[in-house]
C-alpha positions in Angstrom: -77.4 166.7 8.6 -78.0 162.2 8.6 -76.8 160.9 11.4 -73.8 158.7 12.1 -74.9 155.3 12.7 -74.6 154.0 16.5 -71.8 151.3 16.6 -74.0 148.8 18.0 -76.3 148.9 15.0 -72.6 148.9 13.0 -71.9 145.1 14.4 -75.5 143.8 13.3 -74.9 145.0 10.0 -71.5 143.5 9.6 -72.9 139.9 11.4 -75.4 140.1 9.2 -73.3 140.0 5.7 -70.0 138.1 7.6 -73.8 135.0 8.1 -75.1 135.4 4.3 -71.1 134.8 3.3 -70.6 131.7 4.6 -74.2 129.7 3.5 -73.0 131.0 0.2 -69.6 129.3 0.3 -70.6 126.2 2.6 -73.3 126.3 -0.5 -71.0 126.1 -3.7 -68.6 123.5 -1.2 -71.6 120.8 -0.7 -71.9 121.4 -3.9 -68.6 120.4 -5.5 -68.2 117.8 -2.7 -72.0 115.9 -3.8 -72.8 117.3 -7.3 -75.5 114.0 -7.0 -77.5 117.0 -3.8 -76.7 119.6 -6.0 -78.8 123.1 -6.2 -77.5 122.6 -9.9 -78.8 118.9 -10.3 -81.8 118.5 -12.3 -84.7 117.4 -9.9 -85.9 114.2 -12.2 -82.3 113.6 -13.5 -81.5 111.4 -10.2 -84.7 109.2 -10.0 -84.8 108.1 -14.4 -84.0 105.3 -15.7 -80.3 104.1 -17.8 -79.7 102.4 -20.3 -79.0 99.4 -19.7 -76.6 97.2 -21.9 -75.6 94.2 -20.5 -78.7 91.8 -21.9 -79.6 93.7 -24.5 -82.8 95.2 -23.2 -83.3 98.9 -22.8 -85.2 100.8 -20.1 -87.8 103.4 -21.0 -86.1 106.6 -21.0 -88.3 109.2 -19.7 -90.8 111.3 -21.7 -89.8 114.7 -22.6 -92.0 116.7 -19.8 -89.3 115.7 -17.4 -91.2 118.5 -15.0 -94.1 116.2 -14.5 -94.7 114.4 -12.5 -93.7 110.8 -12.7 -96.7 108.7 -12.0 -98.4 108.4 -14.9 -100.1 105.6 -16.4 -98.7 103.0 -18.0 -100.0 103.4 -21.7 -99.5 107.2 -20.8 -96.3 106.4 -20.0 -95.8 103.8 -23.0 -96.5 106.9 -25.3 -95.0 109.4 -24.3 -91.4 107.3 -24.1 -88.4 106.6 -26.5 -87.8 103.4 -27.5 -84.6 102.3 -29.2 -84.8 99.6 -31.7 -82.9 97.1 -31.2 -79.4 96.2 -32.8 -80.4 93.5 -33.8 -83.2 95.0 -36.0 -81.8 97.4 -37.6 -81.1 97.8 -41.1 -77.7 96.6 -42.6 -76.4 96.6 -45.6 -76.7 92.6 -46.9 -76.1 91.7 -50.6 -78.3 90.0 -52.7 -81.6 91.0 -50.8 -83.5 93.6 -52.3 -83.4 96.5 -49.6 -79.7 96.2 -50.1 -79.5 97.7 -53.8 -82.0 100.9 -52.8 -79.4 101.3 -49.5 -76.0 100.6 -52.1 -77.8 103.6 -54.5 -78.7 105.6 -51.3 -81.9 104.6 -51.7 -83.4 105.4 -55.4 -85.5 103.6 -57.1 -84.0 104.7 -60.8 -80.8 102.8 -60.9 -82.6 100.2 -63.1 -81.6 99.9 -67.1 -84.2 101.9 -68.0 -83.6 101.4 -71.6 -85.2 98.7 -74.8 -83.7 94.6 -73.7 -81.6 92.9 -76.7 -83.5 89.9 -78.1 -82.9 86.8 -77.8 -80.2 85.7 -79.7 -80.8 82.6 -82.1 -77.8 80.2 -81.4 -75.0 80.2 -82.9 -72.6 77.7 -83.7 -69.2 77.9 -83.9 -68.2 76.2 -87.1 -71.3 76.9 -88.8 -69.8 78.6 -91.3 -67.1 76.2 -92.1 -66.5 74.5 -94.8 -67.8 70.2 -94.1 -64.4 69.7 -95.5 -63.0 71.9 -93.4 -60.5 68.7 -90.4 -59.1 67.7 -94.4 -58.7 70.9 -95.5 -55.1 69.7 -96.6 -56.3 66.3 -98.2 -56.6 65.8 -102.0 -60.4 66.3 -102.9 -62.4 62.9 -104.3 -61.7 62.8 -107.7 -58.2 64.4 -107.8 -55.8 63.2 -110.3 -51.8 63.2 -109.5 -49.3 62.3 -112.9 -47.1 59.6 -110.1 -47.9 58.9 -107.1 -46.1 59.9 -103.7 -43.5 58.9 -102.9 -43.8 58.0 -99.7 -46.7 55.5 -100.1 -47.1 52.1 -99.8 -48.4 49.5 -102.0 -51.4 47.5 -101.7 -53.3 44.8 -103.9 -56.8 44.0 -103.5 -59.7 42.0 -105.5 -56.8 41.6 -108.5 -56.6 46.3 -107.9 -54.0 47.7 -107.1 -53.2 51.1 -104.3 -51.1 53.1 -102.5 -52.3 54.4 -99.5 -50.9 57.3 -98.3 -51.4 58.4 -94.4 -55.0 57.5 -95.8 -55.8 58.5 -99.0 -56.6 56.3 -101.8 -55.0 56.0 -105.6 -55.4 54.0 -107.7 -54.1 54.1 -111.2 -56.3 55.7 -114.1 -55.0 55.9 -117.9 -51.6 57.2 -116.6 -51.9 59.2 -114.0 -53.7 57.9 -109.9 -56.9 59.0 -108.8 -58.1 59.5 -105.4 -60.4 57.1 -104.8 -62.4 55.6 -101.8 -61.1 53.4 -100.4 -62.4 49.5 -100.9 -64.4 47.1 -98.4 -62.6 44.7 -96.9 -58.8 46.1 -97.3 -57.1 45.4 -94.1 -54.2 47.5 -93.2 -51.9 47.2 -90.0 -52.0 51.4 -89.2 -54.7 53.5 -89.6 -53.3 56.8 -89.8 -52.8 59.8 -86.8 -55.7 62.2 -85.8 -58.4 60.0 -86.4 -61.7 59.6 -84.6 -63.0 56.2 -82.4 -67.0 55.6 -81.6 -69.1 53.2 -80.9 -72.3 52.6 -82.8 -73.9 49.1 -80.9 -70.8 48.4 -79.0 -69.4 48.3 -80.7 -65.8 49.9 -82.1 -64.5 51.9 -85.5 -62.4 54.5 -86.6 -62.4 57.0 -89.0 -60.4 58.8 -91.1 -61.2 61.0 -94.1 -64.5 59.0 -94.9 -63.0 56.2 -94.7 -64.4 53.5 -91.0 -62.4 51.5 -89.8 -63.2 47.6 -87.5 -60.6 45.6 -85.4 -60.4 42.6 -86.9 -57.6 39.7 -86.3 -54.9 42.8 -85.4 -55.6 44.2 -88.5 -58.2 47.3 -89.6 -60.4 45.9 -92.0 -62.3 48.8 -94.0 -65.9 48.8 -93.9 -69.5 49.7 -94.4 -70.5 53.5 -92.5 -72.8 51.9 -89.8 -76.1 54.2 -90.1 -76.7 56.8 -86.9 -72.3 57.6 -87.0 -71.2 60.7 -86.0 -68.3 62.3 -87.2 -67.3 65.6 -87.3 -66.2 66.1 -91.1 -65.8 64.7 -94.3 -63.5 64.6 -97.0 -64.1 67.0 -100.1 -65.8 66.3 -103.2 -69.0 65.9 -102.5 -71.9 67.0 -103.6 -75.5 69.2 -101.7 -78.7 68.5 -101.9 -81.4 70.5 -100.6 -85.2 69.1 -99.7 -87.5 70.0 -97.7 -86.2 72.9 -96.5 -83.3 70.9 -95.0 -79.4 70.3 -96.4 -78.2 67.5 -96.8 -74.5 65.7 -98.8 -73.3 63.0 -100.4 -69.9 61.3 -101.0 -69.1 57.8 -101.8 -72.2 56.4 -101.5 -73.2 57.9 -98.4 -76.1 59.9 -96.9 -74.7 62.8 -94.7 -77.2 64.9 -92.9 -75.6 67.9 -90.4 -76.7 68.1 -86.6 -75.7 69.8 -83.9 -73.9 67.7 -81.0 -71.1 69.3 -78.3 -72.2 72.8 -79.2 -70.9 71.9 -83.0 -71.5 71.7 -86.6 -71.0 67.6 -86.8 -72.3 64.9 -89.9 -74.5 61.7 -89.4 -74.4 59.2 -91.2 -77.5 58.4 -92.9 -77.4 56.3 -95.9 -75.7 54.3 -97.4 -76.0 53.1 -101.0 
């Protein structure tokens, strides 16, 4: 038969269990009040360096071998420590730089156009297909005849001949009809037609309209020969076209013109006057 425990041994066991419960309770209470010194705290976290954000510098973080001794050599500590890059050195999206395109296209390098490059287009003047007389297309051509002079025309006598002037167009009576002719040199008029072109040659002002060149003279506008080198945007209709050595020339009223590029348009330069 099993013997019943004595009263002395019973009290000893009860006192032992009470001491154990008190010790565990005190340990748990200390861990709640003092977490840095608790039993669950890692042994290397208390002395671990922290990341300093106040002055832009970064301290060394503990290496992955946290349980080893922290008294390592400087070289070994430098190799085993983790350094975060400074914020100013981190790559950012900057338009205009080469790496910005790679960032914008997700790092892919095949974003460039791989097709056949377009050939360079030849220069094309806006009015190269227009007629040299495009500006005066609503006016009668040289040599055109009408049975009667315009009713609003003005009679002008010059050199024993009579001319009818109608807004820049000169008519002369021939065989009972009125033929469009160039203005005679030396003729003077008080007004010049609207829409005329003004330019300077050798610091002298000229006025041009429909193949006629004027210069101011004592309150009048006198018809003169075209100055060599003058540039006009259009010539009268009724011209003759000539091709010499691959170059195209135009002849009208005894004046030879050459098409040239001026202000991104085709203009006509006076080369020779008969």
